[in-house]
Backbone bond lengths (Angstrom), bond angles and torsions (degrees), N, CA, C in turn:
res aa  C-N    CA-C-N  psi(-1)  N-CA   C-N-CA  omega(-1)  CA-C   N-CA-C  phi
1 X - - - 1.494 - - 1.483 110.47 -
2 X 1.345 114.90 126.23 1.522 120.59 175.32 1.529 109.89 -124.46
3 X 1.302 114.13 127.31 1.470 116.11 175.01 1.505 111.75 -57.84
4 X 1.318 118.35 122.81 1.515 118.78 -175.58 1.503 115.99 -58.02
5 X 1.325 116.41 -26.43 1.456 116.23 178.87 1.563 114.50 -69.05
6 X 1.323 112.73 -13.95 1.502 113.79 179.92 1.520 108.97 -76.42
7 X 1.302 117.94 -14.98 1.508 115.73 -174.11 1.508 111.47 -66.90
8 X 1.365 117.87 -46.03 1.392 118.75 -178.76 1.650 113.67 -60.74
9 X 1.380 110.74 -36.23 1.450 117.41 176.62 1.509 108.16 -59.43
10 X 1.341 115.88 -49.45 1.440 120.09 -172.54 1.511 110.26 -65.99
11 X 1.254 118.30 -33.22 1.533 123.46 176.14 1.492 111.37 -57.88
12 X 1.382 112.96 -48.03 1.476 120.59 177.88 1.501 111.02 -64.30
13 X 1.304 114.84 -52.00 1.506 123.27 -176.90 1.531 111.74 -54.60
14 X 1.318 115.92 -48.67 1.458 123.39 -178.32 1.563 110.21 -66.65
15 X 1.353 117.33 -36.91 1.426 121.13 178.06 1.604 108.99 -67.31
16 X 1.301 117.62 -33.21 1.430 118.93 -179.83 1.459 111.70 -73.31
17 X 1.380 119.20 -34.31 1.418 124.17 -175.14 1.530 109.76 -84.97
18 X 1.300 119.74 -20.65 1.417 123.54 -179.49 1.470 113.97 -59.14
19 X 1.305 116.43 -23.96 1.468 120.11 -177.84 1.527 113.50 -78.77
20 X 1.407 113.53 -7.54 1.454 115.61 -178.02 1.608 107.88 -77.69
21 X 1.351 118.64 122.10 1.424 123.45 -175.41 1.569 110.83 -56.77
22 X 1.293 117.85 147.07 1.471 121.90 171.22 1.500 111.02 -53.56
23 X 1.361 117.64 148.36 1.529 118.43 174.33 1.525 111.49 73.37
24 X 1.379 117.24 19.67 1.480 116.64 -177.75 1.567 110.44 -69.65
25 X 1.276 112.88 142.00 1.472 123.14 178.82 1.501 109.40 -75.23
26 X 1.385 120.20 162.40 1.451 118.42 171.50 1.462 112.43 -57.40
27 X 1.245 124.31 -33.52 1.474 127.21 178.04 1.553 106.25 -64.19
28 X 1.328 118.07 -41.07 1.491 121.49 -179.03 1.541 107.28 -65.94
29 X 1.315 117.70 -45.06 1.412 120.42 -178.45 1.575 110.02 -64.58
30 X 1.321 117.03 -36.61 1.374 120.77 179.71 1.551 112.13 -62.89
31 X 1.296 116.63 -45.43 1.402 120.24 179.00 1.524 110.01 -68.46
32 X 1.282 121.90 -36.89 1.421 123.72 -178.86 1.531 111.26 -70.80
33 X 1.338 116.73 -37.21 1.472 118.00 175.28 1.550 111.62 -57.95
34 X 1.262 116.39 -41.40 1.512 121.05 179.14 1.612 108.34 -54.78
35 X 1.292 113.07 -45.76 1.434 118.60 -176.21 1.572 110.87 -68.04
36 X 1.412 115.89 -45.72 1.442 118.81 176.62 1.448 114.92 -57.53
37 X 1.465 112.36 -46.83 1.464 114.72 177.54 1.466 116.71 -56.93
38 X 1.343 113.47 -39.45 1.483 117.60 -178.06 1.506 110.99 -71.76
39 X 1.269 116.99 -33.54 1.463 120.26 177.99 1.515 112.26 -69.58
40 X 1.303 117.16 -31.85 1.440 121.20 178.00 1.502 116.99 -102.58
41 X 1.294 117.92 15.20 1.471 123.77 -173.60 1.547 107.27 -70.83
42 X 1.348 110.80 144.52 1.432 121.30 172.21 1.568 109.42 -82.03
43 X 1.333 115.88 160.70 1.496 117.28 175.73 1.592 108.04 -64.14
44 X 1.273 118.26 146.26 1.467 122.04 177.08 1.520 105.56 -69.33
45 X 1.430 117.74 131.49 1.419 116.19 176.58 1.429 113.78 -69.30
46 X 1.361 116.67 156.10 1.480 123.90 -177.97 1.523 107.90 -66.05
47 X 1.313 116.37 149.36 1.386 124.18 170.98 1.500 117.56 88.18
48 X 1.404 112.18 7.53 1.503 115.08 179.12 1.574 110.25 -115.25
49 X 1.291 114.10 133.60 1.469 120.60 176.11 1.599 105.38 -103.55
50 X 1.267 118.69 121.33 1.401 122.31 -177.76 1.607 108.50 -122.71
51 X 1.273 115.43 28.87 1.438 121.08 -175.98 1.561 113.82 -83.40
52 X 1.348 116.94 -23.40 1.476 119.82 -169.18 1.454 109.49 -87.64
53 X 1.339 112.90 132.40 1.474 121.40 175.03 1.595 107.98 -132.98
54 X 1.319 112.58 148.58 1.436 120.84 -178.19 1.539 110.81 -138.37
55 X 1.289 117.25 148.60 1.439 122.98 168.54 1.469 110.91 -105.85
56 X 1.348 116.50 119.66 1.428 122.53 -173.89 1.455 109.16 -101.58
57 X 1.371 114.83 128.25 1.527 121.31 175.30 1.577 108.88 -61.27
58 X 1.321 114.96 138.44 1.361 117.30 176.04 1.520 115.08 -143.52
59 X 1.306 116.40 153.13 1.440 119.06 179.77 1.495 108.81 -85.00
60 X 1.343 121.96 1.53 1.437 126.11 -176.42 1.562 107.68 -64.25
61 X 1.320 112.18 153.53 1.463 120.23 174.53 1.509 112.86 -58.61
62 X 1.422 114.22 -23.98 1.368 119.89 -175.11 1.593 111.78 -90.69
63 X 1.365 113.43 -2.89 1.451 118.29 177.76 1.560 114.64 74.08
64 X 1.286 115.66 -154.69 1.462 119.59 -174.63 1.501 113.59 -54.68
65 X 1.305 116.85 153.26 1.407 123.99 -178.30 1.528 110.26 -127.68
66 X 1.392 118.66 135.69 1.500 119.52 179.75 1.540 107.81 -88.60
67 X 1.318 111.00 142.62 1.458 115.96 171.85 1.565 106.98 -127.54
68 X 1.305 113.62 147.83 1.473 118.37 177.16 1.512 106.11 -119.68
69 X 1.305 115.95 135.77 1.417 126.10 -166.14 1.587 107.01 -102.62
70 X 1.321 122.74 120.53 1.477 124.90 170.04 1.539 102.86 -106.87
71 X 1.325 113.86 116.51 1.484 116.63 -177.02 1.568 109.28 -128.80
72 X 1.294 117.10 136.65 1.419 126.30 175.51 1.547 108.39 -66.11
73 X 1.397 120.47 137.34 1.392 119.73 -172.87 1.465 114.95 -87.36
74 X 1.408 116.88 17.03 1.353 121.04 178.27 1.568 111.87 -78.26
75 X 1.318 113.55 -13.97 1.489 120.94 178.30 1.545 112.90 70.29
76 X 1.316 116.80 -166.80 1.383 122.30 -179.31 1.547 109.17 83.47
77 X 1.333 113.88 179.85 1.453 118.14 -177.99 1.580 111.15 -88.95
78 X 1.389 113.42 104.67 1.513 115.08 -163.64 1.579 103.47 -100.31
79 X 1.423 109.21 162.60 1.418 116.55 167.40 1.527 109.70 -70.61
80 X 1.336 112.27 155.59 1.575 118.30 -175.45 1.505 108.74 -124.77
81 X 1.349 115.53 142.31 1.359 123.46 165.23 1.457 114.68 -121.09
82 X 1.308 120.64 119.90 1.451 127.47 178.77 1.547 105.03 -79.25
83 X 1.274 125.27 116.27 1.415 122.11 -174.46 1.567 112.07 -119.18
84 X 1.261 114.08 134.78 1.536 121.51 178.30 1.464 109.34 -115.59
85 X 1.379 118.23 119.79 1.445 125.64 -179.59 1.524 112.06 -64.53
86 X 1.351 114.45 159.38 1.479 120.02 166.88 1.499 110.31 -84.19
87 X 1.386 113.63 -176.79 1.436 120.61 -179.67 1.546 119.97 135.87
88 X 1.363 107.45 21.72 1.559 118.61 173.82 1.534 108.94 62.26
89 X 1.346 116.98 27.52 1.453 121.55 174.38 1.504 113.73 73.70
90 X 1.332 118.56 -4.78 1.482 125.10 -175.02 1.481 116.20 -118.07
91 X 1.361 117.28 -14.98 1.431 118.93 -175.09 1.584 106.45 -146.61
92 X 1.358 112.05 169.14 1.517 119.20 177.33 1.505 109.53 103.68
93 X 1.268 113.33 163.11 1.493 119.31 -173.18 1.581 105.19 -164.86
94 X 1.356 116.92 171.44 1.457 118.46 171.58 1.545 112.09 -54.62
95 X 1.258 115.19 -34.95 1.490 119.87 -175.54 1.499 110.93 -69.60
96 X 1.365 118.71 -40.58 1.470 121.11 -178.52 1.530 113.05 -67.58
97 X 1.334 116.68 -17.19 1.376 117.68 -175.59 1.568 109.39 -120.35
98 X 1.335 116.76 22.55 1.447 120.12 -176.20 1.633 112.26 -68.38
99 X 1.338 111.52 -22.10 1.564 114.52 175.42 1.471 110.30 -59.65
100 X 1.350 116.69 -33.61 1.471 120.14 -177.63 1.425 112.78 -85.39
101 X 1.345 118.57 -47.59 1.412 122.66 -175.17 1.491 115.01 -66.39
102 X 1.327 115.76 -43.04 1.444 123.88 -179.38 1.512 108.32 -62.63
103 X 1.290 117.74 -40.06 1.476 120.76 179.42 1.486 112.65 -68.01
104 X 1.331 116.87 -42.12 1.512 118.22 172.87 1.465 112.25 -55.61
105 X 1.257 116.81 -46.55 1.558 125.56 176.08 1.447 111.98 -54.88
106 X 1.396 114.57 -46.94 1.470 119.32 -172.39 1.563 108.94 -76.23
107 X 1.322 115.64 -47.70 1.511 116.76 -175.54 1.489 115.07 -71.88
108 X 1.365 117.68 -23.52 1.427 119.97 -177.01 1.499 110.10 -106.74
109 X 1.301 117.15 0.18 1.524 118.74 -177.60 1.481 111.70 55.13
110 X 1.365 118.86 49.87 1.445 123.93 -173.55 1.389 113.88 -136.16
111 X 1.339 115.52 -175.15 1.486 121.08 174.79 1.549 110.03 -110.47
112 X 1.302 116.20 142.60 1.450 124.58 178.23 1.539 106.97 -123.77
113 X 1.299 116.81 123.21 1.473 120.05 176.57 1.531 106.89 -103.40
114 X 1.288 117.79 108.09 1.525 125.42 -173.14 1.514 105.67 -98.47
115 X 1.320 109.84 125.04 1.496 116.89 -168.25 1.659 111.40 -104.34
116 X 1.296 112.00 126.24 1.467 120.88 -178.39 1.544 108.04 -93.27
117 X 1.338 115.35 65.59 1.456 123.48 -170.96 1.533 109.89 -67.82
118 X 1.265 114.48 163.47 1.499 123.96 -172.99 1.506 108.19 -70.49
119 X 1.295 120.27 133.57 1.498 125.52 -178.20 1.438 113.80 -105.15
120 X 1.328 111.37 157.32 1.465 119.53 176.42 1.572 109.39 -92.69
121 X 1.412 113.61 157.94 1.457 129.13 14.36 1.563 109.86 -91.91
122 X 1.322 119.73 -3.89 1.436 116.20 -179.46 1.530 115.83 -65.27
123 X 1.341 117.22 -27.06 1.403 121.30 -174.88 1.578 111.38 -137.99
124 X 1.349 117.77 77.72 1.435 118.50 -178.44 1.467 114.78 -73.61
125 X 1.332 117.30 174.46 1.441 122.72 176.93 1.547 109.22 -46.29
126 X 1.487 117.02 139.56 1.406 126.87 4.94 1.466 116.89 -100.76
127 X 1.394 117.12 27.88 1.448 120.68 -175.46 1.541 115.21 -53.41
128 X 1.313 117.78 -50.11 1.498 122.16 -177.37 1.541 108.29 -70.32
129 X 1.330 116.75 -44.75 1.445 120.92 -178.66 1.540 108.59 -55.58
130 X 1.264 118.13 -49.21 1.540 123.89 -174.69 1.560 105.15 -67.74
131 X 1.264 122.71 -38.68 1.446 123.82 175.72 1.598 110.93 -56.69
132 X 1.340 109.89 -49.38 1.464 112.62 -176.34 1.501 115.23 -63.97
133 X 1.375 113.45 -36.87 1.435 116.27 173.65 1.507 113.18 -61.27
134 X 1.280 118.92 -38.85 1.467 124.91 -179.06 1.585 108.30 -72.15
135 X 1.315 116.90 -39.44 1.462 119.01 174.39 1.600 112.70 -58.14
136 X 1.381 114.92 -43.98 1.472 114.90 176.44 1.509 112.54 -58.91
137 X 1.275 117.94 -49.27 1.456 121.08 179.99 1.553 110.54 -59.56
138 X 1.385 116.27 -39.38 1.439 118.82 -178.90 1.522 110.65 -65.01
139 X 1.369 117.85 -40.36 1.478 122.17 178.63 1.490 110.30 -56.07
140 X 1.340 114.90 -47.85 1.458 118.76 -177.02 1.526 110.32 -66.49
141 X 1.356 117.44 -40.72 1.402 119.46 -177.85 1.470 115.15 -70.87
142 X 1.394 116.43 -24.82 1.463 119.31 -177.49 1.487 108.82 -115.29
143 X 1.350 118.80 32.41 1.456 122.68 -178.13 1.552 108.63 -58.87
144 X 1.209 120.83 -40.77 1.501 121.87 179.70 1.526 112.37 -58.69
145 X 1.312 115.81 -46.75 1.476 122.44 -178.25 1.502 108.62 -62.65
146 X 1.288 115.48 -42.66 1.476 126.94 -175.03 1.518 114.27 -75.41
147 X 1.341 114.43 -20.66 1.422 122.17 -178.69 1.596 110.78 73.74
148 X 1.261 116.24 32.11 1.466 120.59 -179.57 1.591 111.59 -116.34
149 X 1.272 110.27 164.27 1.491 121.01 179.09 1.549 108.96 -88.84
150 X 1.294 122.11 110.20 1.447 121.34 -177.87 1.483 113.96 -59.40
151 X 1.303 116.99 -19.41 1.487 123.46 -176.52 1.568 109.15 -90.63
152 X 1.336 119.13 -3.32 1.484 120.08 -178.81 1.510 109.79 -131.28
153 X 1.282 116.38 67.17 1.492 120.19 -179.71 1.545 101.55 -121.31
154 X 1.389 110.26 129.04 1.388 125.24 179.54 1.511 110.18 -114.76
155 X 1.369 120.95 159.24 1.471 119.02 177.67 1.464 105.13 -130.16
156 X 1.340 116.19 149.45 1.473 120.38 -176.48 1.595 111.62 -168.35
157 X 1.280 114.28 169.87 1.493 117.79 174.06 1.554 106.69 172.93
158 X 1.324 114.87 172.82 1.430 122.99 -178.96 1.506 114.14 -114.74
159 X 1.288 116.73 139.95 1.479 128.59 175.36 1.592 107.26 59.85
160 X 1.393 118.38 -115.33 1.438 114.91 175.29 1.457 111.57 -58.48
161 X 1.352 118.97 -36.78 1.479 114.96 178.95 1.581 113.26 -69.69
162 X 1.253 119.54 -21.26 1.388 124.75 171.91 1.562 110.99 -64.43
163 X 1.378 108.60 -47.51 1.553 115.26 176.01 1.524 110.65 -57.37
164 X 1.450 114.95 -48.41 1.482 112.55 -176.47 1.554 110.49 -66.83
165 X 1.338 116.97 -35.67 1.471 115.98 -177.14 1.571 109.57 -64.57
166 X 1.423 116.61 -43.97 1.443 116.50 178.95 1.544 112.02 -60.42
167 X 1.297 115.20 -38.40 1.481 122.67 -177.98 1.568 107.95 -62.42
168 X 1.297 115.37 -48.80 1.468 120.84 -176.35 1.585 110.49 -65.90
169 X 1.405 112.30 -43.26 1.464 114.90 177.68 1.515 114.09 -62.49
170 X 1.264 118.42 -32.31 1.488 123.83 169.88 1.574 110.38 -61.81
171 X 1.368 113.93 -58.62 1.488 122.02 -173.37 1.504 108.84 -59.44
172 X 1.367 117.98 -37.34 1.490 119.76 -175.14 1.591 108.65 -111.39
173 X 1.257 116.21 42.55 1.509 119.11 -178.08 1.508 113.84 -59.91
174 X 1.391 114.76 -24.00 1.503 117.72 171.55 1.482 116.38 -81.22
175 X 1.322 116.99 -7.54 1.458 120.12 179.61 1.501 115.81 -57.45
176 X 1.364 113.19 -40.55 1.446 118.58 177.22 1.534 109.55 104.16
177 X 1.278 120.13 23.89 1.477 119.70 173.81 1.555 108.34 -51.05
178 X 1.326 110.35 137.76 1.502 112.64 172.97 1.413 116.51 -74.48
179 X 1.293 119.97 -22.94 1.464 124.16 -178.75 1.548 110.61 -170.38
180 X 1.304 110.91 165.60 1.529 115.80 172.80 1.546 109.44 -131.42
181 X 1.323 116.29 119.44 1.506 122.76 -172.64 1.577 104.89 -97.71
182 X 1.285 119.08 108.34 1.413 123.68 -170.65 1.547 107.97 -113.76
183 X 1.349 120.64 100.89 1.397 125.39 -173.00 1.517 110.20 -103.48
184 X 1.359 119.40 117.11 1.411 127.83 -173.13 1.581 113.32 34.60
185 X 1.364 112.74 59.42 1.469 120.29 -169.54 1.546 108.46 -81.26
186 X 1.269 114.11 153.48 1.533 122.22 163.45 1.572 105.60 -95.75
187 X 1.321 117.65 110.66 1.475 114.63 -179.44 1.512 108.65 -111.80
188 X 1.289 118.64 0.85 1.489 124.60 165.61 1.552 106.82 -156.54
189 X 1.286 112.78 -174.82 1.555 117.74 -170.15 1.574 107.12 -129.71
190 X 1.266 118.00 32.71 1.480 120.34 178.60 1.507 109.56 -82.73
191 X 1.327 113.68 109.60 1.481 121.25 -177.76 1.562 113.98 -82.77
192 X 1.385 116.82 3.14 1.419 121.51 -177.34 1.499 113.38 -95.88
193 X 1.371 116.92 -3.87 1.431 119.70 -173.42 1.620 110.86 -70.71
194 X 1.325 115.93 147.58 1.446 120.00 -173.19 1.532 111.63 -50.22
195 X 1.298 119.79 -40.49 1.446 121.14 -177.81 1.515 111.14 -66.53
196 X 1.326 117.65 -27.10 1.524 123.62 178.48 1.548 103.96 -64.78
197 X 1.244 116.30 -42.26 1.506 121.22 -173.58 1.485 113.02 -79.21
198 X 1.422 112.42 -44.32 1.568 116.73 178.37 1.442 110.37 -62.80
199 X 1.422 118.27 -36.93 1.422 117.25 -167.96 1.563 109.07 -117.71
200 X 1.375 113.43 35.91 1.453 118.12 -178.33 1.434 112.28 -55.85
201 X 1.422 121.59 -35.75 1.419 124.49 -175.97 1.564 108.79 -119.65
202 X 1.294 116.93 41.68 1.413 125.70 -178.58 1.531 111.02 -67.68
203 X 1.308 118.39 156.23 1.509 115.26 172.86 1.529 114.57 -60.40
204 X 1.270 117.02 149.00 1.406 128.95 172.49 1.594 114.09 70.38
205 X 1.338 115.70 -34.14 1.468 116.19 178.87 1.501 109.84 -140.30
206 X 1.310 116.26 122.73 1.489 123.68 -178.36 1.524 110.34 -117.84
207 X 1.323 117.64 154.68 1.476 119.79 -174.43 1.530 114.88 -79.60
208 X 1.319 116.46 -19.13 1.481 119.71 -173.65 1.519 112.48 -62.81
209 X 1.297 123.34 -29.04 1.552 121.58 174.30 1.450 113.88 -90.88
210 X 1.323 119.64 2.20 1.517 119.09 -173.47 1.464 113.13 -67.82
211 X 1.323 122.92 -47.10 1.525 124.74 -172.60 1.542 103.93 -57.71
212 X 1.401 121.76 -44.08 1.497 121.17 -172.97 1.598 109.15 -71.71
213 X 1.371 115.99 -35.96 1.449 116.77 -179.10 1.426 107.53 -67.65
214 X 1.360 117.22 -47.66 1.489 121.20 -174.78 1.561 108.86 -60.27
215 X 1.300 114.20 -39.22 1.501 116.91 -177.62 1.564 108.31 -68.21
216 X 1.337 118.67 -40.17 1.417 124.61 177.39 1.506 112.13 -60.05
217 X 1.360 114.77 -38.58 1.474 118.67 -176.09 1.556 110.14 -63.00
218 X 1.283 115.38 -40.00 1.535 117.64 -178.20 1.534 115.43 -89.07
219 X 1.370 114.36 -1.23 1.425 118.41 173.25 1.502 115.25 92.26
220 X 1.416 113.88 25.06 1.446 116.61 170.13 1.573 112.53 118.21
221 X 1.285 115.34 171.92 1.487 126.67 -172.52 1.601 105.01 -60.08
222 X 1.228 120.17 -34.32 1.478 119.06 -172.52 1.551 110.86 -71.36
223 X 1.267 114.58 -13.82 1.582 119.51 -176.74 1.521 109.40 -114.09
224 X 1.294 119.46 11.74 1.478 122.02 179.60 1.517 110.63 -61.64
225 X 1.194 123.13 -26.67 1.434 127.02 176.90 1.565 113.23 -54.52
226 X 1.415 114.33 -26.79 1.425 120.08 -178.45 1.526 111.84 -69.16
227 X 1.336 116.48 -21.44 1.446 122.94 -177.12 1.540 107.54 -66.78
228 X 1.242 117.71 -27.52 1.492 121.53 -176.09 1.471 118.53 -117.13
229 X 1.482 112.66 3.52 1.524 115.26 -173.69 1.539 109.82 -129.42
230 X 1.270 116.72 -23.76 1.516 117.74 -168.88 1.534 109.73 -108.78
231 X 1.365 115.34 114.76 1.506 117.02 179.51 1.478 115.02 -64.79
232 X 1.247 119.67 -11.07 1.474 120.01 -179.17 1.537 106.39 -81.41
233 X 1.394 116.15 -18.26 1.423 124.50 175.17 1.493 109.95 -92.80
234 X 1.368 111.86 -55.08 1.493 118.67 -177.47 1.490 109.84 -121.65
235 X 1.296 122.52 91.65 1.494 126.17 -175.80 1.511 110.64 -49.46
236 X 1.307 122.00 -33.19 1.389 123.77 -174.53 1.483 115.37 -61.90
237 X 1.402 111.88 -24.51 1.576 114.18 179.25 1.551 114.78 -86.90
238 X 1.325 112.94 3.66 1.472 115.76 176.60 1.557 110.12 -58.73
239 X 1.343 116.59 136.53 1.465 119.61 173.62 1.521 115.14 -65.37
240 X 1.336 114.58 -37.22 1.393 118.28 -174.51 1.614 107.36 -132.24
241 X 1.234 115.38 128.24 1.508 119.68 175.80 1.481 112.66 -120.89
242 X 1.313 121.82 -1.84 1.485 124.48 176.14 1.552 108.94 -60.28
243 X 1.284 111.08 148.24 1.412 119.71 -179.70 1.479 118.77 85.14
244 X 1.347 115.04 -1.49 1.456 120.74 -176.21 1.516 107.60 -84.00
245 X 1.295 121.35 160.70 1.468 126.15 -173.47 1.493 113.15 -62.55
246 X 1.344 122.22 150.33 1.412 120.86 -179.30 1.537 109.45 -60.89
247 X 1.348 114.10 153.82 1.437 119.61 -171.25 1.474 114.49 -125.16
248 X 1.261 116.29 144.76 1.514 125.93 163.35 1.532 105.26 -109.75
249 X 1.304 115.45 114.75 1.480 118.27 177.49 1.471 110.71 -112.55
250 X 1.348 118.03 117.12 1.466 122.45 179.58 1.524 108.17 -109.46
251 X 1.335 118.21 129.42 1.402 121.60 173.97 1.520 108.25 -119.51
252 X 1.364 115.49 -177.89 1.394 118.84 175.40 1.556 111.41 -136.31
253 X 1.413 114.90 140.36 1.536 112.39 -171.38 1.401 113.47 -59.35
254 X 1.381 117.05 -40.93 1.456 124.66 -171.57 1.542 111.59 -96.32
255 X 1.292 115.59 50.64 1.487 117.96 -168.58 1.607 105.60 -136.11
256 X 1.296 119.98 127.64 1.459 122.27 174.16 1.543 114.06 -52.02
257 X 1.382 114.57 -34.72 1.440 118.50 -177.76 1.523 114.16 -82.47
258 X 1.311 118.40 2.22 1.453 121.27 -174.33 1.584 113.30 -49.26
259 X 1.320 108.35 -55.13 1.529 113.22 -170.70 1.561 109.23 -71.85
260 X 1.228 121.56 -19.58 1.455 122.88 177.73 1.590 108.18 -70.17
261 X 1.405 112.14 -42.13 1.526 112.52 173.97 1.455 113.33 -70.25
262 X 1.272 119.01 -32.09 1.495 122.52 178.04 1.521 108.73 -60.45
263 X 1.363 115.40 -51.12 1.356 121.88 -176.34 1.554 111.31 -61.35
264 X 1.328 118.15 -36.39 1.422 115.11 178.50 1.579 112.64 -77.20
265 X 1.165 117.65 -28.02 1.525 118.31 175.78 1.521 107.63 -68.97
266 X 1.329 117.85 -39.48 1.468 121.08 179.26 1.529 108.66 -65.54
267 X 1.343 118.43 -39.82 1.507 121.35 178.99 1.496 110.28 -63.56
268 X 1.339 116.52 -47.31 1.459 118.85 -177.88 1.590 108.23 -62.04
269 X 1.311 122.61 -47.78 1.381 125.71 179.30 1.547 110.48 -54.99
270 X 1.343 118.00 -43.27 1.443 121.96 -173.41 1.599 105.32 -69.45
271 X 1.308 117.42 -22.98 1.429 117.06 -178.92 1.648 109.19 -93.55
272 X 1.185 117.05 4.70 1.404 120.84 176.62 1.598 116.11 88.23
273 X 1.297 113.95 13.15 1.449 119.17 177.58 1.520 109.96 -83.76
274 X 1.356 117.41 130.95 1.472 117.55 178.48 1.514 111.87 -66.51
275 X 1.396 116.56 129.86 1.405 118.57 -176.81 1.592 106.67 -133.45
276 X 1.352 111.83 139.76 1.420 122.92 166.09 1.502 106.75 -110.99
277 X 1.407 114.11 128.04 1.461 116.75 -173.10 1.506 107.37 -122.89
278 X 1.326 115.99 136.29 1.523 121.98 175.95 1.504 107.58 -120.95
279 X 1.315 121.88 120.80 1.391 125.06 -174.73 1.545 117.08 -81.76
280 X 1.367 114.30 -11.92 1.484 119.26 176.75 1.419 113.11 61.08
281 X 1.278 127.54 43.41 1.391 127.55 176.83 1.591 112.17 -53.00
282 X 1.347 111.46 128.50 1.415 117.97 174.13 1.528 113.18 84.94
283 X 1.334 117.33 -3.85 1.492 124.75 -175.12 1.423 114.07 -98.98
284 X 1.337 115.82 169.12 1.507 124.34 -177.33 1.539 109.60 -121.67
285 X 1.282 117.51 166.36 1.500 120.59 170.33 1.502 107.23 -59.35
286 X 1.359 113.17 133.97 1.486 119.40 179.09 1.406 114.29 80.40
287 X 1.326 119.27 23.74 1.467 118.64 -172.74 1.515 115.86 -64.69
288 X 1.333 115.94 -24.33 1.477 117.21 178.07 1.499 114.41 -60.32
289 X 1.308 115.26 -17.98 1.471 118.85 178.16 1.550 108.88 -74.54
290 X 1.248 117.61 -12.15 1.471 121.64 -174.74 1.541 113.84 -99.31
291 X 1.337 116.87 20.22 1.461 121.27 -174.48 1.485 112.90 -59.98
292 X 1.319 120.48 -30.57 1.397 125.96 179.69 1.493 115.72 -71.15
293 X 1.389 112.97 -15.10 1.436 122.09 -171.83 1.517 113.37 -119.49
294 X 1.315 114.66 -32.37 1.499 120.70 -170.04 1.548 109.59 -120.07
295 X 1.342 116.00 112.16 1.428 123.61 178.89 1.508 111.38 -52.43
296 X 1.357 116.86 -45.97 1.458 119.32 -175.95 1.489 112.92 -62.47
297 X 1.311 119.09 -30.50 1.444 119.28 178.20 1.545 113.78 -63.31
298 X 1.367 112.21 -38.09 1.479 120.76 169.55 1.493 113.33 -58.83
299 X 1.334 115.32 -48.16 1.479 121.55 178.88 1.563 110.49 -58.78
300 X 1.305 117.39 -43.84 1.411 121.00 177.08 1.531 115.32 -59.78
301 X 1.268 116.29 -45.75 1.466 119.24 177.53 1.538 110.20 -65.00
302 X 1.297 120.92 -37.04 1.414 124.35 174.45 1.493 112.35 -61.85
303 X 1.328 116.41 -37.77 1.507 121.52 176.16 1.538 109.60 -66.29
304 X 1.316 113.78 -40.84 1.612 115.97 176.96 1.452 110.20 -63.17
305 X 1.320 118.54 -44.90 1.378 123.48 177.31 1.583 114.75 -54.90
306 X 1.330 110.32 -46.27 1.474 119.76 -178.49 1.586 107.89 -60.78
307 X 1.330 113.31 -43.00 1.529 121.15 -177.20 1.607 105.82 -64.05
308 X 1.369 117.53 -46.13 1.389 117.37 178.54 1.506 114.78 -62.46
309 X 1.228 115.57 -38.79 1.532 122.64 177.46 1.538 109.97 -59.25
310 X 1.393 110.45 -40.18 1.501 117.98 -176.91 1.460 111.80 -70.66
311 X 1.380 119.18 -43.22 1.456 117.76 178.56 1.550 113.96 -65.74
312 X 1.349 113.28 -35.52 1.419 118.77 179.40 1.585 112.03 -70.21
313 X 1.308 111.25 -37.18 1.500 115.81 175.34 1.547 114.53 -63.37
314 X 1.213 116.50 -34.65 1.503 121.09 177.35 1.530 114.75 -66.46
315 X 1.338 112.03 -27.24 1.500 119.06 176.35 1.492 111.69 -66.46
316 X 1.353 112.82 -40.48 1.455 121.65 -173.90 1.571 115.93 -90.04
317 X 1.393 109.02 -12.41 1.559 117.18 -178.02 1.506 110.23 -63.08
């Protein structure tokens, strides 16, 4: 089942990507994605200031990391979401995902810190993971400058960014994140799951390129064991997930990664972690990019925003 409103989005998306030459490198894809995202960008919602950028010191092998801040102009001490974009660990930026982050800031009257984490193949694991851990600490330490409440910091992201967010939430479970927003996340790298087979040739994301991307993320074949052993790479393999922040896990019916997200939601619930789960009926991987075409994509982001507002409200209650 595919939501019929996705079709027009896919027509436009595929036309934009059709101009990428065959044999493109990760760097080529990265540059092309910036153009595609700009061509398909939605108007920035009113009430959001996205002019602030900062370079955060990091112990990562990749060094400093840029963050772009999306802040509602209502002022005051706002809740914060640290957001990590998708892009198969090799592409994407705060700018390619501004349609999402600016709307979260606008609709929730809050601040979103969008992280331009280090990309592969130049900077394999653990470069991006380490940067995100340092960004979380930086947000808390600089809450006054950012105008955020250090007691109301959530973490989240989509696809590869959902993987990174889940991994950081696990590693920093004592940090006190109010929640983790995991949007069509990869929480492990099991290519035998039913959704991988059913949706092998699904729109936007296919399984054929996954082995190479996964290998690239961990820095080559010699490190492939990390895909099944290290919870900083695959959060689903963690022995213990109890005590981690409450989660909103959103998957999509027509997505190879669907069952990975389902399995992580189930594991969190079994450990007593509060979970809100959205099965994304009729939707595809990356569906938040289709908000200009698909009404349900807008509804889903509104639901995520309502959940974020709820977990932040419980902190101040």
